[in-house]
N, C-alpha and C positions, 0 to 999 in steps of 0.2 A: 389273967387273959395268958393264952399258950404262946407261952414265948417262941422266936425263929429258931428252928432245932435244925440240926446238920442232914439228915437222912436227904437223900433224893427225893427231889417233890413228885406226887404223883397225885394223881385222880382214880378215888377207888368208884369203878361206875355198876358194875357188877350187873355186865349185859354180857348178851348171846353175843358169838364171834364173829358175826356176821355183821350185828348192830354196832359192834366196838371199830369190824373196819371201817365203817363207813362213816364212824366219828370220826376217827383218825384225819380222815378226807377233809373232814369241816374244821380239826385244826389247822390244820394248813391251807385251807382258805376257808373265811366264813363266806356263807352262800347268800343266794336270794333272800334267805327268810330276814336279814337283814337292811337289806338292798341295796348293799353296796360291796366294798373289798374288805378285807384283814383290817382289823385296827392299824394303825399306822404306832410307833414309836414306843418302847420298850427302855427299859431303864432302872436300874438294880439289879444286884444281885442278893436278895434275901428271898433264905426256904418258902415258897409257896404253898399252903397249907390243901388240906384234901376236901372233896366233893363227892357225895357218897348221890346213889342211884336217883333220891327222892327230888335232883335237881332236873328242868329240862335239858336235858343234853346238849340240845340246840344252842343252850344261852351259856357251857361251862366256859368256852374258851374265853369267854367275855367276862366272866367274870377269874378268870386266875389271867389273862391277859391284863386285866385290870389293876388287879393287886400286884401282877409284878411290876406294873410300868410305877406306881407310884409307890412302890418299896411299903404295902400294909401287911408285909410278915404273915404266916403260917392263919390265920385268924380270915386275915383280910376277902376271899372268896366265898367264904360260907357267910361272911356278912354282908356284903354286896346283894348274894343270893336271899338273904332275908327280906332285907330294905325292902328289894326288887319285888318278894312276894306279897309282904303287906302293903304295900304301895298300889301296886297297879295288877297284882295276882300274874306274876311273868309276864306282864306286856298284855293281861286279855282286857286290862280296862285300863287304858292309857289316855283316859279324856284330860280335858280342864275341870278340875275340883272347883266346889262352888268357894274356897277358897282363892280361887287363880292357880295353882298347882298344875304342872302340865306335863306328860309325856311319861316317858318309861319311868322316869325313878319320881316323879311331882315334884320338879323345882320349879318353887318359885319363880317369875321373871327377873328379877332382879339380879337373883342369884346364879340364874343361868348366867344372867349379862356377865358375871365375873368369873365365874367358873367352866362355863360349857367350852366342849373340846369336839374338835372335829375330827375323831377317831377313825374315820373308817376312809379318807381322804379322798372325800367327796365335792370338796371347799365349801362346805357345809358346816354350822351347830344346829343340830338338831333334836331336840330333846325330844320328838318323835321316832329317833332312830336309836336303837338299842345298846348299838357301838359308843353313839358319841353318849348319849345318859348313863350309859353306865361307867364310862370312862370319865367322864365329870365327877359322878358321885363320889367314886372312888379319889379322883381327886380333892374334893371339896375334904372328904373325910383325912385325908392326909392336911391338910392346912386347919382345921381343928383339931388336932391331937393325936389322930391315931397312926400307928399302931402303938406310940405309949401309953394313950388312955383312950381306950373305946369307950367308957361311957359317956367320956366328956363332948368326945367327935362325934355319937350318934347321938347324943342329946343336942348338939348344934342341929344335926339334921333338922330335929322335930324336936322342939322342948316340952319335953314328958316323959314325968318319969316312969308312964305306964310302957310309953313306946321303945323306950332303951332298954327295957325287962322285955318287951317282946321279942325285938330284934335280937339281943343275944341267944334268948332262948329257942330263935328259929336257927341262928348260927349256928346254935349244939346239935339240933335234927340234921345238920344237913351235912355237918362233918365228917370225916372217915366213914364208917360203917364196914369196912370190910370189903368183901367181891374180888371182880377182876382186876388188877392194875394196870391202869396205861401210865409210862411213864410219858412225865412232860420237858419236853428240853425249851429252851429258850427260842428254838427255831417255831417250836408248835402252839407254845402259850405267848410268843408275841413275834410273830412275824419279825423279820428283822426292816429296818431302812437304811436310807443312806443318808451320811453323816448330817450334822445341822451344815456345814458349810463353811467355806473362809472367810466369809464377814461374823459370824458368829464368834470362831477360832481365832478373830483379831480382836473382838469384844472382851473373851476370857483375858488373851493373854495381855492387853492391857490393863483391867481390871487388876491383874495377878501384881505386876507391874506398880500401880497408882498405891496397893492396899500397902505396898512392900515401902512405901515414903511415908506413910503416917502423918500426911497434911491436914495440917490444919482448918477446918472450915472460917470461908469468908464471904460474908451476903455480899452478893453480886460479884462476887470473883469472877474474872474476864466474861463478863456481860461488857457488849463493844467490839471483841477479837473475835474474827471469826477464819482459821478456826481457833479455838483455844490452845495456850501457847502448853507442851505439852505435861507440864509440873503446875497447873494452873494461876494461881489462885483459884479453887471452886466452890461456889457453892452446890447445893444439891441440882436446880435447874442444868448450868454448866456441868458438872461433871457429869450428869447424862448423858448431854447433846454431844461432850467431849468425844464418848466409846463409841456413839452415833457417828459422829464425826471422821472417827478411826476406822470402824466401818465399813465406811465407802458411800454412805448416803450424801455426802456432801451437802449437810443441812448447815443453817445457820447457828451459832449461839445461841438458845432460847432459852426464855423462862418457863411458868410454868404455864401462863396464859397462852401461849405458842405453841408449847407442848400439848396441848389436850384436841389444840387443831390440827397437830401434827401425825401421818403415817394411817394409819389404817384402825379403827374403830374394834374393841371387845380383845381379848388374851392373843398370844403369836404362837403359833407351835412352838419356837427355840425360846423365842425372848418377849415379856411382856413389859411396857411401862407402865406404871401407876401414877398416876397423875389426880394432884388437889388443886386444882390451878388458883382458887381466892379465897381468901379469908386469910387470918393470925397465924392458922396453922397449915395454909399451904403448902403442898411438897411434894416431891415426883423421886423415885427410884426404879430402878430395875427387877426382874426376877428370870434367873433364868431355870430354862428347863431341866427336871431332875433326870433326863439323859447327859445333859452338858456340864453339869457342876453338882458337889454334893451336896447334900443337908446342909452342911455347915458353911457354905458358896451358893446358897439358895437368892439371894438380895442382895446388888450391889449400890451403892450410893453414900452419899451423907449422914451420918446417924450418930446419938449419942453413947450406941453400942459402941465407935469406934476411937480410936484413939483422939485425942484432939477434936471429936466431932466430925472429922474429916471424910473425904471418899473412903471406902472400901468394903470388902466383905461384911454380908450381914446374914447369923445364921438364919435357917428357916424357923427356930422355934423362938424368933425376936417378935413376929408378925402374929396376931392373932386373926380369926377368920374375919371378928368382927371390925377389927383394923382395918384389915385390906378393903373389907366392904366398906368404906370409906371415900374409897380412890376409884377413878374411873380406869379402866384398864384397855390401852390401845398397843397397838405393837409397829416395829417395822416394816413396811412391804415386804413380802416375801420370806420372813422368819416367822 
């Protein structure tokens, strides 16, 4: 795979000046073609690669924005374009497949439940909306190993070797190719949004503080105490409850069976609570959005990856997509 380079990101469109001017306007505001406003939320500073004029110009901002948002590097836009072409012909055939896959990027319902996003800010996560679907595909590819291992990530998207080869071949066709150069800045490829807000900032600051304590995991720790003591003791659910309390949600100290009914269903914009409420492997932890924390601090909670098994930061690489699929995502209201 092509590594991220140091050159300025560009879209090689090869278009007449009048069309290029119109496309700049599209980059600044996604038009009614997508049925909503520009995709929200951009994070990461990796170089984003090039797309040539073989890609439908109206979709270029979505591929570039999604790749930038989820740190997919230079290959990201062209891979997203290739998957979109293979799955639905760039949205021309986005009906429900015989296997049950649906929408612009052909997500299975259970995968969409875990990775779907509201990229256009209309309050819904809709696989039949181009922005939501393409950004969700970028999120899923990132969770599945991209850009470090594109083959593994694409195989996770569709478990077939031929599919991996077809996607990579298509990505090569869409990458670069010369023509008129349009500079892509953060404001055009990824329209800026407001900060995550004080609640999330409080959670991250408290997560940092507790991470530095290197506390020991204690089953049942601080259950029965609301709010939890500042320094625990903590098990997985009381640690999650503690950060929510610090954020100001006024929640009790909950176990996993209560967390599964708290807040809102589905992934959050800034913070997601992953919950597996029952069984011997019942567990819960938090996920912070890529625009909030770096990859090395993607998750937070009790884990064997931490000293003494207590609460602390957990890198994105620690949890595979198949592992995350065993949890139900929820989020604090408003986050």
